[in-house]
VOKOLGU-623017 format. One line per 10 residues: number of its first residue (from 1); for each residue x, y, z of C-alpha. Coordinates in steps of 0.25 Angstrom, whole numbers, plus 2048, in hexadecimal, padded with zeros to 3 digits. Example, Ala and Ser with C-alpha at 12.3 -4.5 7.8 and 13.67 -1.06 7.14 Angstrom:
1> 831:7EE:81F | 837:7FC:81D .
//
This chain:
1> 925:311:EF0 | 92B:31F:EF2 | 923:32A:EED | 92C:336:EE8 | 928:344:EE5 | 933:349:EDC | 934:358:EDB | 93B:35C:ECE | 941:369:ECA | 940:365:EBB .
11> 937:359:EB8 | 93D:358:EAA | 94B:357:EAF | 950:349:EAC | 956:348:EBA | 948:348:EC0 | 944:33D:EB7 | 951:335:EBB | 94E:337:EC9 | 93F:333:EC7 .
21> 944:326:EC0 | 94D:323:ECC | 942:325:ED6 | 938:31C:ECE | 942:311:ECC | 945:311:EDA | 936:30E:EDD | 931:31C:EE0 | 925:323:EDB | 928:331:ED6 .
31> 920:33D:ED4 | 927:349:ECD | 923:357:ECF | 92B:363:EC9 | 92E:36E:EC0 | 92F:36F:EB1 | 93C:376:EAD | 937:380:EA3 | 929:381:E9C | 92E:379:E90 .
41> 931:36D:E98 | 926:363:E97 | 91F:35E:EA3 | 922:350:EA8 | 917:346:EA8 | 914:341:EB6 | 91B:34C:EBD | 915:357:EC5 | 918:365:EBF | 91B:370:EC9 .
51> 91E:37B:EC0 | 929:380:EB6 | 936:385:EB9 | 941:38C:EB1 | 94F:387:EAF | 959:390:EB6 | 94E:399:EBB | 950:398:ECA | 946:3A2:ECE | 93B:39D:EC6 .
61> 93D:38F:ECB | 93C:394:ED9 | 92F:39B:ED6 | 92A:38E:ECF | 92E:386:EDB | 926:38F:EE4 | 91A:38E:EDB | 91B:37F:EDB | 91B:37F:EEA | 90E:386:EEB .
71> 908:37C:EE1 | 90F:36F:EE6 | 903:36A:EEE | 8FA:36A:EE2 | 904:364:ED9 | 907:359:EE3 | 8F8:356:EE5 | 8F6:347:EE1 | 904:343:EE4 | 905:33A:EF0 .
81> 90E:33D:EFB | 91C:339:EF7 | 927:332:EFF | 931:33C:EFC | 933:349:EF4 | 93F:34B:EEB | 943:359:EE8 | 94C:35B:EDC | 953:368:EDE | 952:373:EE8 .
91> 945:37A:EE1 | 93E:36D:EE3 | 942:36B:EF1 | 939:377:EF4 | 92D:370:EEE | 931:363:EF5 | 92F:36A:F02 | 921:36F:EFD | 91D:361:EF8 | 921:35B:F05 .
101> 918:365:F0C | 90D:361:F03 | 90F:352:F07 | 90F:355:F15 | 91D:359:F18 | 923:34B:F1B | 929:347:F0D | 938:345:F0C | 93E:34F:F02 | 94A:34B:EFA .
111> 952:356:EF4 | 959:352:EE7 | 964:35D:EE3 | 96C:359:ED7 | 971:367:ED4 | 976:372:EDD | 971:37F:ED7 | 97B:38A:ED6 | 972:393:EDF | 973:38A:EEA .
121> 982:38C:EEA | 982:39B:EEA | 988:3A2:EF6 | 97F:3AE:EF5 | 971:3B1:EFB | 969:3A9:EF0 | 972:39D:EF2 | 970:39D:F01 | 961:39F:EFF | 960:393:EF6 .
131> 968:38A:EFF | 960:38F:F0B | 954:38B:F03 | 95A:37D:F00 | 95C:37B:F0F | 94E:37F:F12 | 947:377:F07 | 950:36B:F0B | 94D:36B:F19 | 944:35F:F17 .
141> 94C:358:F0D | 94F:349:F11 | 959:346:F06 | 962:34E:EFC | 965:347:EEF | 970:34C:EE7 | 979:347:EDB | 987:34B:EDD | 991:34A:EE9 | 996:358:EE6 .
151> 988:35E:EE8 | 989:358:EF7 | 997:35C:EF9 | 996:36A:EF3 | 988:36E:EF6 | 97F:366:EFF | 98A:363:F0A | 991:371:F0B | 986:37B:F06 | 978:376:F06 .
161> 971:375:F14 | 969:369:F10 | 969:35E:F1B | 963:353:F14 | 96B:346:F11 | 971:345:F03 | 96F:33A:EF9 | 979:33A:EED | 971:335:EE0 | 97A:337:ED4 .
171> 974:339:EC6 | 976:32B:EC1 | 96F:325:EB5 | 962:31D:EB8 | 963:30E:EB3 | 958:306:EBA | 95A:2F9:EB4 | 967:2F6:EBA | 975:2F4:EB5 | 971:2E7:EAD .
181> 96A:2F0:EA3 | 974:2FB:EA2 | 979:2FF:E94 | 988:2FF:E92 | 98D:30C:E8C | 996:309:E80 | 9A2:311:E7C | 99F:31B:E71 | 9AB:322:E6B | 9A7:32A:E5F .
191> 9A9:324:E51 | 9B5:329:E4A | 9B4:338:E46 | 9A7:33A:E4F | 9A8:343:E5B | 9A9:340:E6A | 99C:343:E71 | 99A:34A:E7E | 98C:348:E84 | 987:353:E8D .
201> 979:34E:E92 | 96F:352:E9D | 96D:360:EA3 | 973:369:E99 | 975:376:EA1 | 984:379:EA0 | 987:385:E96 | 996:384:E99 | 996:375:E95 | 98F:378:E88 .
211> 999:383:E84 | 9A5:37B:E88 | 9A0:36F:E80 | 99D:378:E74 | 9AB:37E:E74 | 9B1:370:E76 | 9AA:369:E6A | 9AD:374:E61 | 9BB:374:E64 | 9BC:365:E62 .
221> 9B5:367:E54 | 9AB:35C:E55 | 9B4:351:E5C | 9AA:352:E67 | 99B:355:E68 | 992:358:E74 | 985:351:E75 | 97B:358:E7E | 96E:352:E83 | 965:355:E8F .
231> 95E:362:E94 | 964:36F:E91 | 962:37A:E9C | 95F:385:E92 | 960:38F:E9D | 96F:38D:E9E | 972:38F:E8F | 971:39B:E86 | 96C:393:E7B | 96E:384:E7D .
241> 968:37F:E70 | 96E:38A:E67 | 97C:387:E6D | 97B:378:E6B | 976:37A:E5D | 982:383:E59 | 98C:379:E5F | 991:36F:E54 | 995:364:E5E | 98B:365:E68 .
251> 97D:35F:E67 | 970:35F:E70 | 967:353:E70 | 95D:356:E7A | 958:34F:E87 | 95A:340:E8A | 954:337:E94 | 95C:332:EA0 | 95E:326:EA1 | 957:321:E94 .
261> 960:329:E8A | 96D:328:E91 | 973:31C:E8A | 970:322:E7C | 975:330:E7E | 982:32D:E85 | 985:322:E7B | 986:32E:E71 | 991:335:E79 | 99F:331:E7E .
271> 9A0:33C:E89 | 997:342:E93 | 998:351:E97 | 997:351:EA6 | 99A:360:EA8 | 991:36B:EAD | 995:379:EB0 | 987:37E:EB2 | 98A:382:EC1 | 999:381:EC0 .
281> 9A0:37E:ECD | 993:37B:ED4 | 988:371:ED0 | 98F:36E:EC3 | 99C:36A:ECA | 995:361:ED4 | 98A:359:ECC | 98B:34B:EC6 | 982:34D:EBA | 979:343:EB4 .
291> 981:343:EA7 | 98D:33D:EAF | 985:331:EB3 | 97E:330:EA6 | 98B:331:E9D | 993:327:EA6 | 988:31D:EA6 | 989:31C:E97 | 999:31E:E98 | 999:32C:E92 .
301> 9A7:332:E96 | 9A3:33D:EA0 | 9AA:34B:E9F | 9AB:353:EAC | 9B0:360:EB1 | 9BC:35F:EBA | 9B8:364:EC8 | 9AA:35F:EC8 | 9A3:354:ECF | 9A1:34D:EC2 .
311> 9B0:34D:EBF | 9B3:348:ECD | 9A8:33D:ECB | 9AE:338:EBE | 9BC:339:EC2 | 9B9:330:ECE | 9B4:326:EC4 | 9C0:328:EBB | 9B7:32B:EAF | 9B4:337:EA6 .
321> 9BC:343:EA1 | 9BE:350:EAA | 9BF:35D:EA4 | 9C9:366:EAA | 9C3:374:EA6 | 9B6:379:EA1 | 9BB:37D:E93 | 9BA:377:E85 | 9CA:376:E84 | 9CA:36D:E90 .
331> 9BF:364:E8B | 9C7:363:E7E | 9D3:35F:E85 | 9CB:354:E8D | 9C4:34F:E80 | 9CC:352:E74 | 9D5:346:E75 | 9C9:33C:E76 | 9CC:32F:E6F | 9C4:323:E6E .
341> 9CD:31C:E77 | 9CD:327:E82 | 9BD:327:E81 | 9BC:318:E82 | 9C5:318:E8F | 9BD:323:E95 | 9B0:31C:E91 | 9B6:30F:E98 | 9B8:317:EA5 | 9A9:31B:EA5 .
351> 9A4:30D:EA1 | 9AD:307:EAC | 9A5:30E:EB7 | 999:306:EB3 | 98B:30A:EB0 | 986:308:EBE | 98E:313:EC3 | 986:31D:EBC | 978:318:EBE | 96C:317:EC8 .
361> 965:30A:EC7 | 957:305:ECC | 95E:301:ED9 | 964:30F:EDB | 956:315:ED9 | 950:30C:EE3 | 95B:310:EED | 958:31E:EEB | 949:31C:EED | 94B:314:EFA .
371> 954:31F:EFF | 949:329:EFC | 93F:320:F03 | 946:320:F10 | 944:32F:F10 | 935:32C:F10 | 936:322:F1B | 93E:32B:F24 | 934:336:F22 | 929:32D:F25 .
381> 930:328:F32 | 933:336:F36 | 924:33A:F34 | 920:32E:F3C | 929:332:F48 | 924:340:F47 | 916:33B:F48 | 919:332:F53 | 920:33D:F5B | 914:346:F58 .
391> 90A:33C:F5D | 912:33A:F6A | 913:349:F6C | 904:34B:F6B | 902:33F:F75 | 90B:346:F7E | 904:353:F7D | 8F7:34C:F81 | 8FC:346:F8E .
//
């Protein structure tokens, strides 16, 4: 069995749970160590807490990582030597190197980077310094995992100086029992007189999207409603709760579990908001978000922004709706003529892709763990060759 030490930037992030489920389904034994994001975030049972960080507070997070690095040996006391260490995001890569030293310096490190922070793309001194830090911390990385081809094409290949091989691992939905048990998502046009519903689920961090959707739903005077679910990044909004409370056609229903709640929450909407302007022209243009796979798995019609990787992705599959410009008038032009017949045609296109296109099953999880296990095997072989070389070198010195 492969023992994995997973270093998490935010232990409560649903994506951390999803990755842990994948690794365990593939046969790995996983120990999670990481930070809580904010003092109000509860600790997660069974996880090793390394400290508390603040959302959007980059300087504070660096300080917290430094403090955790000093205490890491003690925190990991009692944890057996892992076969590999996975670092989720750049800040955890620093701790991965420290953890590797704690365990003797020969544990393969996997760098999992599913977002490219805007600071990494700056051309000034802070940007160059952060990329230099990534290069230095990544010198011992055996594998880079990322979730979108655009991250590779726009950052890792032309800008980043990381030399590790790259594995593309998309944000697909976990379904461990195989296709036989998959639920079939049904068409759900609204009842006569009821509104069409757009679901915006997951990491809610885009102030521009919220404003656009508010303007659109008001302009449509109740013909469309927006349902929000997930985890708001409160640092990105002036007053998320107050704003939503004052919008007559927008509602927020809190967090949900992935994958347990997906069938239920997507069955409540006809469309899935796949647009993110959080780092417009950069990370938000390159990512393929979780909600894209979640929504399409349950045949919610995706809405994407033209010029983004998400739009390119759905266009290649001949599904979904593409917004031409980021304003409520353009969205009204795209959706105001929606009819039951048009919706059923769009639903049918998504359904025709098949559920399997949007999920990761147990066999996929096993393939992931097998790939990671090869890193451990390669590291052990390298260590054996080095030891043999040293032995011959010492013998030669005695002659």
